[in-house]
N, C-alpha and C positions, 0 to 999 in steps of 0.2 A: 244492065247486068243480066246474065243468062239465068236460066231457071235453076241450074245447079247451084249457083251462088246464092240465089234467094232462098233455096231450100236449106242451105247450110246455115244461113243467118237465122232462119226460123228455128232450126234445131237448137242452135245455141241459146235462143231466147227461151225455148221451152225448158231446156236444162236449167236455165237460171231460175225459172218459175218453180221447178221441182225442188231445187236446192233451198229456195226460200221456204217452201212448204215444209220440207224435211227439217230445216233448221229452226223454224218457229213453231211452237206448239199451240199457242193460244191466240194469235192474231194474224189471220190470213186474209183479212178483208182487202187490203190494198193490192195483194197479189191477184186475187180473183177479179177484182175490179179492172185491173189492167188487162186481164185476159179477155173479159167481156167487152171492154172498150175497143179492143183491137179485133173483135169478132173472131177470136181464135179458140173458142171454147171447144169446138168439135175436134180440131186438131190437137188441142191440149188434152182432151179426154183420151184420145188415142195414146198420146204419149204417156199419160198417167196410167193407163191400163198396162202399157208396156213396162212401165217402171214397177207396177204391182206384181206383174208376172215375174219380173226379174228378181224382186225381193222374195217371192214365194219360193223360187228356185233356191235362193240362198238359204231360206229357212229349212227347206227340205234337206238340203245338203248338210246343214248343221245337225238336224235331228238324226240323220243317218249316222253322223259321227258320234253322238253322245247317247244313243239309244241303249247300248249295252250297259253303260253306267247307271242309267235310270232304272233298269230292271234290277240291278244289284241293290240299289237303294231301297226299292220296294221290299225286297226280301229282308233286308236288315230291319226295316220298320216293322215287319211282321214279328220278327224275333223280339223286338223291344216290347211289344204288346204283351207277350207271354211273361216277360220279366216283370212288367208293371203289375200284372195280376198277382204275381208271387209277392211283390213288395207290399201290395195292398193287404194281403193276408197277414204279413208280418206286422204291419202297423196296427191292425186290429188287435192282434195278440198283445202287442206292447201297450196298447191303450188299456186293455183289461188289467194288465199288471200295475199300471200306474194308478188306476182306481183302487186297486187293492191296497197299495202302499199309502195312499192318501189318508186312509182311515187311521193308521198309526201316527202319521205326522200331525193330524188334527189333535190327537190325544196329547202329543208331546208339546204342542204350542202353549197349552195352559201352564204346563210345568215351567216352560221357558219364561213366560210372562212373570211368574212369581220370582224366578231367579233374577230377572232384570230389576225388580224392585229392591231386592236385597243388595244387588250390586250398586245401585244408585245410592243407597244409604251408606254403604262402605266408602264409596267415592266422595261423598259429602264429608264424611269424617276425615278421610285422608286429606282432602283439600284444606280443612281447618287446621289439621296438624301441620300441613306444609306451610301454612301462613305463620304458625307459631314457632315451628322448629328453626327457621333461619334466625329468628330473634334470639333464641337461646344459644345457637351456634355463634352468632356474632358477639353476644354478651360474654360467652366463654372465651372467645378469641380476644376480646378487649381486656379481660382479666389477665390473660396470659401475657399480652403485650406490655401491659403496665408492670407486671411482675418482672419481665425481662428488660425493663427500662427502654423499650422501643416506643418512645412517646409520640413521635410524629405519626407512625402507622396507627398507634392507638387512637390518636385524635381523628384520623381519617376513618377508622372503624367506628368511632363514636358518632361522627357525622352520618355515616352510612346507616347506623342503627337508628338515629334520630329521624332522619328525613326519608329513608327508604323503607325500613321494616316496621317501625312502631306505628305509623299511620294505618297499616293493614290489620293491626291487632289492637286498635284503640278501644274496642269494646271489652277487652279483658282487664281484670283488676291488676294483674302484674305489669301491664303496660303503663299504667299510671305511676306505679312505684319506680319503674325504670326511668320514666320521664322526669321524675323529681330528682333522681340521682345524677342525671347528666351534667348539670352545672357543677356539682361537687367533683365529678371526674375531671371536668375541664380545669377547675382550680388546682386539682391535684397534679395534672399534667403540666400546667403552667409553672407551678412551684418546683416540680422536678426538673423542668427545662432550665429554669433560672439557676437551680443548684448545679446542674451540669455546666452551665456557662461560667459560673464562679470557679468551679474546679478547673475548667479549661483555661481561664484567664490566669489562674495561679500557676498552672503547669507551663504555659507558654512564657510567663515572666521568668521562670527558672531556666527554660530551654532556649531563650533568645540568644545568649552568647554562643551556643552551639550552632544556631542558624547563621549568625554572623560569621563564625569561623569557617563554616562550610562554604558560604557564599564568597568570602574573600579567597579561599583556597581555589575555588573554581575560576574566579576572575584572574588570579595569578597564573593558573594553568593556561587560560585563554590568551593572556598577554604573552606568556612564554612561547606559545605556538603561533600566535598571530598578533604582533604588537599593534596592528591597526585596529584591533577590536576595542581599544581604549576609547571610551566616550560613546560607543554604540550600544544599542539594545542587545543584550546577550542572547545567544541562540541556545536552544535546548539541545543537548546531546542526543544521539540516537539511542532508543531504548535498549537496555541490556537484555540478554536472554534471561528467562525466568530462573530464579535461584542464584543469580550472580550479582544481586544488588548489595551494596554496602553504603555506609554513611558517605564515603568518598565519591561513590558513583551517583548518588541521588542528589537532586536539586534541593535547595533550601526548603521549598514549599512541600516537597514530598516527605520531609522528615516529620511533619506535623499533621495530625488528623484534625481537619477543620470541621468535621461533621457535627460536633456539638453546636457550633455557630450556625451552620446551615439549618440543622434541625430546629434550634431555638428560634431562628428567624422565620422559618416556615410556620412553626407553631404560633408564634406571635402574630404573623400575618393572618392565619386562620382565625385566631381568637380576637383579631382587631386590636391587638396591643403592640403593633409595630413601632409606634413612636416611643412607647415606654421602653421597649427592648433596645432600640437604637440609643436612646438617651442614657440608659444604664451602661451600655457597652462603651459609649464615648466617654462617659464620666470616669469609669473604672480605668480605661486605657490612659486617660489624661493623668490620673493619679499615678499609674504605673510608670509613665514616661518621666515624671518628675523624680521618681525613685531611681530609674535607670540613669538619669542625667547626673546624679550625684557621684562624683569621682571617688574612687577608693582612697582611703587615707594613705599618705606617703606614696602617691602614685608616681612621683618623679624619681623614685629610688630604683625602679626596675622596669624593664621592657614588658614583662608579663602583666604588670598592673595596667599599662597602657593597652595591651591587647585585650584584657578582660573588659575594660571600659568600652573600647571601640567595638568589640564583638557584640556587647550587649546593646549598644545604641543601634548598630547596623542591623542586628537581628530583629529588634523591635520594629524598625521601619520597613524592613523587608516583609514582615508578617502583615503590617498595616497596608502595604502596597498590594499584597495578595488579597486581603479582605476587600480592599477598594475595587479590585477587578472582578472579584467573584461573589461579593457579599450582597449584590442586588440592592445597593443604596444604604447598606448598614452604616457606612461612612461615606462622606462626599469628598471630592477633590479639594474643595475649599477648606473643609475641616482638617484634612491631612496636611495641606500646605501651611495652614496656620500653626498646627502642632509642630511641623518640621521647622518652620521659621523660628519658633520659640526654642526648640531643641538645638537648632544650629548655633544660635547665639550662645547658649549655655555650653555647648560642646567646645566651641572656639575659646570661650573664656576659660573653661577648665583646662584645655590643652595649653593655652597661653600661660596660665598661672603655673602649671606644673613644669612645663618645659623651661620656664624662666629659672627654675631652681637646678636644672640639670647642668652639670659641669663636665660630663663625659662626652667627648666628641663622637666616639663610636656609638654610644647610646643614642645620641641625637640623630645620627645617620639612620639607625634602625627605626627610630620613631618617625623620621621623615618618610622612609619607605612604607611604614605602616599607614601613615596618613595618606600617602599617595594612593596606595591600594584601596584604602577606605573611600577616597574621593572617586576613584574609578568605578568601584562597585556601586556607590550611590548614584553616580551618573548613569550607569547601566539601568538602574531602576527609575530614572527620570527625576531624581532629586537635584535641586540646585546646590552647588558646592563652592560658589565663588568666594565666600568668606574663608573657607578652608584653604583655597589657593593663596589668599592673602596671608593666612597663617603660616603657610609653608615659606612664603617670602620672609616673613618676620623670623621664622625659625632659621632661615638661612643667615640672617644677620646675627642671630644669637649663636649659631654654629661658628660663624667667623670670630665672634668675641671669645667663645670658648677655646677655639684654636689659638687665638692670640694669647690667652691666658696660659695655655700649655707652652707656647713658644716663648713666653716670658721666662718660664723656668729654664727652657733650653738655652735662651740667650744669656740668662744670668749664670748658668753653669759654665758656658763657654767663656764669658767674661771673667768669672771667678777663677777659672783654671788658667787663664791666659797670662803670660808674663810680659806681653806687649813688647816683644823684641822682634826685629826683622827676621824673617825665615832664613835660615842658613842651610844650604844643601851641600853634601859632600861628594855626590856622584851624579851620573846622568840619570839613574833610576829615580832618585829622589827629586831631581829637577823635573823629569817628566810627570811624576806624580803631582807636583804642585801645579804644573801647567794644565794638567787634565782636570784638576779640581777647581781651577779658577781661570777665567779667560783674561789673562794679562796681556795688555797691548804693548808692553815695553819692548824695547829692542835689546835682544841678547847679543853679546859680543860673539864674533866668529870663533875666537879661541877662548872658551870659558875656562877659567882657572878655579879650581875648587880649593877651599870652600867658597861657594858663590852665595852672596847675600841679596835677597829680594828687598825691595823698599818697604814692603808691607809685612805685617805679622801674620801668624797662623790664624788669627781671628778672622781675617778676610775670607779665605776659602771655606772656613767652617760656617760662617754666617751665610755665604753664598749658597752652600749646599743645603743649609737648613731652610733658606727661602724657597728653594726649589721643592723641598719636601712639603713645605706649607702650600705651595701651588698645587701639588698632587692631592693634598688633603682637601683643598677647596674644590677641585674638580669632582671629587667623589660625591659632593652634595648636589652638584648640578646634573648628575646622571638621572635619567628617567623623568626629568622635569619638563621635557618637551620645549626647552628654550632654544632660541635661535643661537647661531654661533656668535652673533654680535652681542647678545645679552650675556652669554657665558663669558665671552672675552672681557666685556666691561666689568662684570662682577668680579672676575679674578684679578683684574688690574686694580680695581678699587680696593679689594681686600689686601693685595700685596702692598699697595701704597700705604694703607693704614698700618700694616705690619711694620713697615720700615719707618714711617714718619712718627708713629705713635708708640708702638710696642718697643721696637729696637731703640728708638731715641730715648724712651723712658728708661730702658735698662742701661743705656750708655750714660744717661744723666746720673743715675744712681751710682754707677761705677766711678764716674768723674768726681762725685761728691764724697767718695769714700776717703777717709783720712790715710788709707794705706797706699793710695795711688800717688806716685811721685811725679815730678814735673816731666821727666823724660817719657814716662808712660803716657801722660796726657798728650804730649806732642805726637807720640806714635799713634794714639787713637785718632787724632785729627788727620794724620796722614792716611790711616786705614779707611776712614770715612770717605776720603777723596777717591780712593780706588774702588770702594763699593759703589759710589755714585757713577763712576765710569762704567761699571759692569751692569748698570741698569738696562742698557740697550740690549745686552745679551739675555737678560731676564725677559725683556719685552719680546724678543724673538722666540724665546723658549715658550712663552704663553701662546704666541701666534701659531707655533708648530703644534701645540696640543689642541687648541680650539679650532684650528683650520681657518682662522680669520687672519687676513693680511694685516700686517702692522700698520696701524692708522694713528698718525701723530695727533690727529684731531681729537680722538677719543681717549688716547692714552694719557693718563694723568702723570705717568712717569716721564714721558718724553719732554713735557714742558717743565722747564726750570729744574733740571736734574741736579744742578749745582746747589739748589736750595733744599734738596731732599733731606739732608742731615744738618740743615742750617741751625736748627734748634740745639742739637747736640754740639755742633761746632761752636755756637755762641756760648753755650754752657762750658765747653772745654776751654774756650778763651778766657771766660770768667775764672775758671778754676786755675788756669795758668797765671792769670793776674793775681789770684789769691795766693797761689803757691809762691809767686815771686815776692808778694808783699810779706808773706810769712818768713821767707828767707832773708829779705831785707830787714825785717824786724829783728831777726836773729843777729844780723850785723850791728844794727843800732843798739841792741842790748849790750854789745861788746864795747861800745864807745865809752871813753872815760875822760870826758872833757874836764879841764880845769877852768871853771867859769871865772876864776879870779886871776887868770893868767895875765902877767904884766906885759909880756911881749909874745907875739906869735912864733911858731916853730920855723917859719920860713918855707914850709911845704904842707901839703894836705895831710890830714889825719890818716893814720894807718887804716882804720875801718872804712874810710871813704875810698881809699885805693883798693881795698879788698872788694868793696861793692862794685866798683867800676870794672875790675877784672872779672868778677863773677858775671856781670851783665854782658860783657863782651863774649865770654865763653858761651853763655846761654843763647844769645841771639845768633851766634854762628850756627847753632844746632837747629835753628828755625828755617833752614834753607828749603826743606821739603814740605813745610806747612803753607797754607794760603797766606799770601802777602798781607791781606787785611788782618789776619789773626796775629801775625808777628808785629804789625804796626800797633795794633791795639795793646798788646802786651808791653811793648816798649813805652808807649804813652803812659800806661798805667804805672809802670815802674818809675818813670821820671816824676810823675805826679805824686806817687807815694814818697819818694825821696824828698821832694820839695816840702811836702806837708809834714814829713817827719822832722826835718831840720827846723821848720818853723815851730812845730810843736815843742821841740826841745827848748827853743828860744823863749817861748811864752809859758813854759811849764810852771805851774804854781809852786811845785816843790823846790824849784830853783829860785832862791830869794835874792841872790847877789850875782851880778855879772860885771866883768871888767871890760874895758875897751880892747885889751889884749885878746880876750876870749872872742869878742866880736870880729877882730881881725883874723883870728884863726878860723872862725866860722866862714869868713869871707874867702879864705884860701880853699876851704872845702867846697864852697859853692862854686868857685872858679873851676875846680876839678870837675864838678858835675856838669857845668856849662860846657866845658870842653868836650865831655862825653856826648852831650846832647847835640853839639854842633858837628860831631864827627859822622853823623848819619849811620848809627849802628844797625839800622834796618833799612833796606832799600824801599824806595817808593814814597818815603815820607815827604810831606811838604817842607820846604826849606824854612828853618827857624821854628817849626811847630813845637819841637820839644823844649826850646828855650822859653816858650811862653809859660811853661809850668813853673819855672824858677823866677819869673818876673816879680812876683810878690815879694819873695825873700830878698831878691836883688835890690829892689827899691828900698826895703827896710834897712839893709846893711849899708847901701850907699848914703841914705839919709843920715844914719847915725855915725858912720865913719867920717863923712865929709862935714857933718854937723851943719847941714844946709837948711836950717829951720826958717830963715827969712824967706827963701824960695817956697818952702812948703806952705807957710802961712799965706804968702802973697798969692799963690796959684791954687789955693785950696778950693775944691769943688769946681775946678775948671778942667775942660778936656785937655788942655795943654799942660796940665800939671805933670811933671816928671815923676812925682810920688803919689799919683792918684790912687794906687792900690793900697797905700798905707793909711789905715784908719786911725783916728785919734785914740781909740781904745787900745789898739795894739801898741801904739807909740807910748801911751801912758804906762802900760805894763812894763815895757822894756826900760823906760826912763826910771821908773820906780826901782827896778833891779839895779840899774847903773848907780842910782842915788845911794842904794844900800851898799853897793860895792865900794863906794868912795868912803864909807865910814869905817873902813877896816883898821885905820890907825888914828890915834888921837892927835898926832902931830900935823896931820894934813890940814887941819883947820887953821893952823898958824900961818900957812903960806897964803899970800895975797892972791896968787893965781888960782889956788884951789877955792878960795872964798868967792872969787869972781865967777869961777866955773859953776860953783854950787848955786850962786845967785842966778846965773843964766839958766841953769837947769830948773830952778824953781819957777823962773819966768816962763820958760817953755811949758812946764807942766801946767801952769795956771792957764795959759792960752789953750793948751790941748783940752783941758777939762771944760773950758768954755765952749770949744768946738764940739766936744762930745755931747754937750747938753742941747745943741741945736738939733731939732728933728731932721730926719733924713729927707733930702729933697729940697731943703731950703738953703 
């Protein structure tokens, strides 16, 4: 390296040493050591002097720059010295003044000390007065609260006085007196609280019906606006603007001020008498509910009585529900449920008993609506109402019974006013009127000639119309019952079935048994019942259209066995036809004038028998429109009655004598009757069935006319006996009469033939008496 390069390196090294010295103030040892180790101290000294000179130049330059400012600062400092001297003189003057004032202050300090003592005494007196004054204020407040009957605040004030204020004035004599009076005040407050509770209980007992009425009105309004609200917790309406409240706008709970209960409960809790208060409340309310549950006398006579009773019960339990929710344990859910369970059974019993006496269907409907609203309101408050629903079902049955009683009168009037003649129409308008009033399935001729006669009487459309009215009346009860279409449908069908099978059948039976109804009218009634039965299918469709339920033959009691719907009435009608026939036949028999001592028969049947046969032919020809079974039964009954009547005449005790000529005449009459029986007067009869009714009399007459006693005695008691229906007793009676008839002349005994006949008769009588003495079955 050349010299210039070495010199440059050394200069850099020296600058570095100078920077370290300038940058470090307190530890230069390493720097100087490095200088001396490198033997550079001389050169470094030179460099250091150069640096010193450089800095001196810088300092000189700076001094030249700030010299003028320094001169000015010195001048200002000189001015400050003069001002400081002036301030010193002022301080000295002020100090003198202070010393002069201190003398007056020292004199006033003694006066202040004395004033402080007086002030402390006054403060002590004020402090004691402040301790006593609240006691007197609180005591005055207590007296005023008791006078204003604000017992709960008075009790709180009494506690405040006892525990907060009296301990601070325990050293005073009046404190002891107040302490002794505190228990007396508590007793006074408790007594007043119980008195308020008694007054409250008495007032709410009188006001309960109003509570129930308002609650049911609100429920009715909710149902009208939203039918789905039934069975749900009721919602409170939005509050009305101030000044616009009325009984109709306020809820049931808002009509009653429950503060006496709350105050009394709080007071009892504070006094430690909660159990006593609760027991008293529950006991009194239990007594009151028993009074509420007693129905008013003659409640069944008017709807208002039912309303008063239901309103009172509902109001009572609405109040109890409110007390349960707000009374802080005054009553429990268990207590309320037990009381409601007891009340529910009594309410149901009372309503059952009184509605049972109700005979007004419209009143029953209103009662039903009232009970339904009662149930809905109770459910909204969480009460169980299942027995009341069962009561409504029972009331439905009673309603049906009442309707049936009403329709008994309707049916009786229709039947009483009816002439039981086929309807006769004289023009198309009358024809259309009949067809609109009754669904007749008969075929009308294309060219109708007036007057046209229907096969049924006016009773049929009238009854049909009234049955439809009955169905409408039944529907009214099922409204608002929340029943399914199936239940409503079955209920109406069952009610209609009862109406027709029991009520209408009963009215028909009474009509049929009336002595004023003749035979033709009874026949027309049987015809009419047939058309009514055929119309049941239309009634069935009518019910389905109303209920919306499809016609179901499985559930419809009318679809099964429609022909048996009026079977009871028809059977009774047939019996009445038989009775009427018997009466008419008896009239004919009363006209008979047999000569029981007739020597020879007339050679033909008796006139009255011919009249009977003609009458029966005419009568049975009119049976073409009645059921075949009815006509057959009437025909059998007539033949049986004729046979029995002929036999009765023969064995009549009043007839003492009979001749063989009379028996032959009776035989001719019997032959006429047998010819009638064999002629099949009514279609469908079993062949020979009518002749069986005359067999008994036929065997008697054959036996006596043929005098076939040997056969009778030989075959007696055998199945093959041709005279098996002739009993010895009947034979004895007739033989006795024949025997008496032979005594009519005294000359007959002279004839040998007559004596032989008499002897034979005696022999036959003897054998018959012997047979008569044999017990039956041997």
